[in-house]
C-alpha positions, 0 to 999 in steps of 0.5 A: 414385601414391598419392594421399591426402586430409587436412585439414591437412598440416604439412611438418616434424617439429621442435617446430614441425611437431609442435605445429601438428599436435596443434593442429590435431588438436584443432580436428578436423581430419584431420592428416598430418605429413611429415619427411624425417628417420627420426623426429621432433624435428628438430635437437632430436634432436641438441641435448643440452644443457639450456635447453628447456621452461622456458617451455613445460612449466615444467621444464628439459630437454634438446633431445631431452627435449623432442623426445620430450615431443612426440613421444609426444603426437603418438603419441597422437593421430590423427595420420598421420606419414610419416616419410623423406618429402621433400616436392618441391613445393607446388601453388596447389592446396595439393597436396604432392607427397612422395617416400617410401621406402615409400610411393614418390611421393605427392600429399598433397590438403589443405585448408590447409598448415602450413611448418615446414620449420626452417633451414639453415645458412649454409656456406663457400661462402655467405660466399665464405671465401678459401683451399683446401677442406681438411678441417676445415671444417665448420657449427658444427650438422653439427660438433654432429651429428658429436659428439652423435649419430654420436660422433666428435669432428671435431677438435683444436685448434679456432677458431669464426667466428661467435658464434650460438647453436650456435657458442657451444654447441659451443664448450664441447661441443668444451671438454668432450670434450678440444678446445682452443678457441682462438678465436671470431671475430664479424664484428659489434661484438656477438653474435648469440647470447644473453648466457646462451651466451656467459658459460656456454659461453665466460666459464666456459671461458676461450674470448676472443671477438674481435668486430668479426673476421673469418677472411680465408683458411685454409690447408692440405692435405689438412686445415686446418692454420691460418688467417688473421684480421683485425679489420674497419672500420666497411664490415665489411671487414678490415684486412689490414694487421693480420691475424694467423695462428692456427693449428689443425685445425678451423673451424667456422662459425656464420655466419647461418641461411637459413629452407627456403622453397624449396617457396614458389619460383614461388607468389608468396608474399610473402617478408620481405628482413630475415627471409627467411620469409614475411610473415604475418597473426596466425594465421600466414596466408602471403599464400597463403590456406590456406598457414601458416608457423611456427617457424624456417622463418618467423623465426630463434627464440631459444627453442624455447618461443616455436617452439611457442608460435607453431606452435599459433597457426599449426596451429589457424587452419590447421584452423580454415580447413580446416574452415570458412574461419574465419580470413580476417578481412580489413581488415589494416593493415600492421605497420612496424618502424623507428628501430634495430628491425629486423623486427616480426611478424606484418607485418600484423594485421586490426583487432578485438578482444582481445590480440596479441602482437608478436615484434621484433629490433634491429639493434644494441645499445641501452641503456636505449631505450624500445619504442614501439608506436603507431597513428594517435594512440594508443600501444599500448606505452611500455616501458622497456629496459635492454638490448636485443640482435640476439641476443635476440627481444623481444615486446610485447602490444598492445590490437587494439582500440585498432589505428587504421592502420598499427602502427609499431614503433619505439626512442627512445634 
């Protein structure tokens, strides 16, 4: 078994991992990136559409272009990169056990660890999809990989369940490749994707979207031949008396993402029941000292630009912790989400000076509402919004010096 020592170990070589590694190296730390794929870039390598980089680089890029820009920045720095390397375990002493075809079983002793593993898609089994298991049922991300990287069209007559951003983008992609996208169904009464994707990927191509509808069962063997769908009531249960059949050979699932936090099992790290990511402070440090989290493994982002910026916070803090232990300020207060705000992040912050950006998501569509951020008797933010929707992450800047007890993030309607 090979043993290696680094100041900072970054698990995951997608946009979060690369940005965190660069920020840590800038602080003078020795850094290693562990990536299970054969190249850096993560999910961006299969996202060939435009819309990346506007905030971070000031120019519009495709996913591969954004990943390549960061990949070249990593290559210019003295950062060790272990490709095709699967992190198997994280120890309480921050030792990472990994398996690599070229190096075999490795133990990496790190002074701090950055978690940047991203997330995985919920599958047909995860949503208990009724019916047989014919060919033709894919997660939207898998269909995207097969189409954009492998060069195969997964079907001709398509129904999509879920209006997450990947599902919306694949509706457009399948259409431009010659498939007939018949329908998009969404369980909620609103979309979980960005408004721009609804317009550009569905409206512009005349693809219908039915809210408060779901698939009730699928039919066909060995290939999908059709499915039944129905509206749902307020309890989210299908109204079977209104069930309808639609013929199709392909069903794409865009029904949610799950942060890849399996490495934290058994370590006692506090996990948010809402985000399914770790509970973190303003430095993105988890409840386990020296272990930081960023990107989609922490909470699902809309924009990769925000992922990179958040990862820089985590990477720089991880380096400071590894080199001099200089990020554990203590004297924490909690950040509490209520009254329409589904979650706010970071979930705890330390008292001090300076500005801090809070991120939040709402639990429904709200129009003409006001975001209130309050601490004790101090109102830190009072901001009017024309529309707030679950599919778009919001942010608010606060003055930490005004924090006087727990910070409450809420809506006034």
